[in-house]
N, C-alpha and C positions, 0 to 999 in steps of 0.2 A: 510415140508409142514406140517402134521399133528400137531406138535408143534407150530406153526404159527396159524394155524386156530382155535387151543383152544384161544390163548393169542387175536384174536379177537372176538373170541367170550364171553370170559370173558368179556372182554373190551364193547361189546355189551349188555349185559347183566347189567353190572354197570350203564351204560349210562340210560341205560329202567328205571331201579330201581332208580335212582336219577331224572330222569323226573317223575316219578308218586309220591314218595315223594314230589317232591317239587309241584306238581298238587293237590294234598290232601292236602300239608299246605295252601298254596295259596288258594285254596277253603275254608277251614277252615278259614282263617284269613276274607276272604267276607263275608263269611255267619255271623260268629261275629259281623263282621260290622254293618252288612244290620240288623240283628236282633237286636242288640243295637239301632241302629236308628229307628226303630220302636217302643224300648220300651219306651226311652228317644229322642223324635226328639227335641228340646230344648235346647239338653245340649251345643250347643255352646254358648246358653245367660251368659255362665260363663267366656268368655274373650271379654265382652261388655266394650264398653267405660264408664266409670263414670262420670253421670254429663250431661246426654243426656234428653231431653223434649221430647224426638219420644217416640211414644208409645209403649208400649213391646206386641207384637204377638207372641202368643203361639199356638203349633196346639197340638190337642189331639193324644193321643199313641193310638197303636192299641186296649188297655184295653178300649177306651173309657174316662181316665184321663186325665187330664193336671198335666205333670211332665215337670219339668225346673230345670237346673243345676243352682245354684246359690253360694252366701257366706255367713256364720255366723263368724263373728269376722274375715276375710280374708280368712276362711279354705272352701274351695270347700263342698258341698251340695247337694244333690241330694232332691230337693223338689217336694213335692204332693200338690196342691195347694188344699187348704181346705176353701171355702167358709162358710162351716158351725162350723170352730173351730174358738175358739175367742181368742185363742194364737198361736203363733209359737211354735210347738212341736218339742223337739228334743230329739233321744236317753239318755238315761243315758251314756252310754258308752261316746258317741261324745261331753256331755256335761261335763264329766272326763277331755277327752281328751283339752278341752279348759279352761277348770278349772273354767268353772262356778259353781257360787256358789247361794244357794239356800236363796230366801229371803220369805221363808213361806212356808207351805205345803198346799194342798187344794186336793179338790174331782173333779173329772171330769167325766162327762158321756159323755162316748164313742161309736162307735160300738160295743163293746165289753162288752158292761156295763160301771157301776161306778167303779172308778180306784184312787188312791190316788198318787199324784205326788205333784212334788214341781215346785213353781216359782221361775223366774229369769229373770234378765234381759239381753236383749244381748246388746251388744255394739254399733254393726252394723249389717246390714243384705241389704246385694244386691242382685239384679235380673236385667240381662238387661241392665244394666248401669243405673239403680235408685240402692240411696243406702238412707238406713232411718238409723237415730241412735237413741239409748237410746228405741230400740222394747220388750214389754214386750214379755215373753214366759215362758214357761214349760219343765220342765224334767218329761219326761213321761217314766216310765219301762218298758211300754209295747212294745216301739217300737223297732225293731232291725234292725241292720244293721245301712247304713249313707241314710238314708232318713228320712226327717222332713216333718212335716205338714206344710205349710205356712200357717197361719189362719189370721183373719181378725186384728189381731193387727198390721201388714203389710200390708194386702190389702185392709186397709181401707183409703190408702194414695192414692188409685187411683179410676177411672169413671171403673166397669167394665162392657165389653160387651160381651157378650158369642154370636155368630152366626155359627150355625153348626159345624164346626171342628174346630173353632178358637176362642182363648179367644182373646178380646186386654185390656190390663191394660193403661188406659192414666192418670196422674198425675192427681189430685182432684183440680179445679179449687177453689184457695181459695178466701171467700167472703171478 
């Protein structure tokens, strides 16, 4: 009976250990998803159907920025919408991965001061079902990771309305 009692006790401890490992794992997975949704509440836009004339509605993230996932030349990338940026600015590593070629160098005034970068042409930029071809861009060595600045070379195709925690992008009416 003592041997059987020990087996039951070990099985009970194993089940309890399995429960807590599963509980902590599921909690971590849920917390990661929750925090990611707070950082980029517009990640779903990367899967939007192309060709829609519906407005794109973006929610501010927890930091107060408009962040959304879109595509450059078919590759997914996270955009930080920046109405103060002239071009769509991509990190040098991402530009190399896409095989973007320099169309000349230029100086840029950034929040971190003046920096030298390269101009380039992006074949296709898409966000929330809207796609633009031949968009002017810049290769910015100061940007890191897979975050690009979505500047006015793309955003000038929209009427932009900002209200409270939302940015609404409507395709601009052609005269």
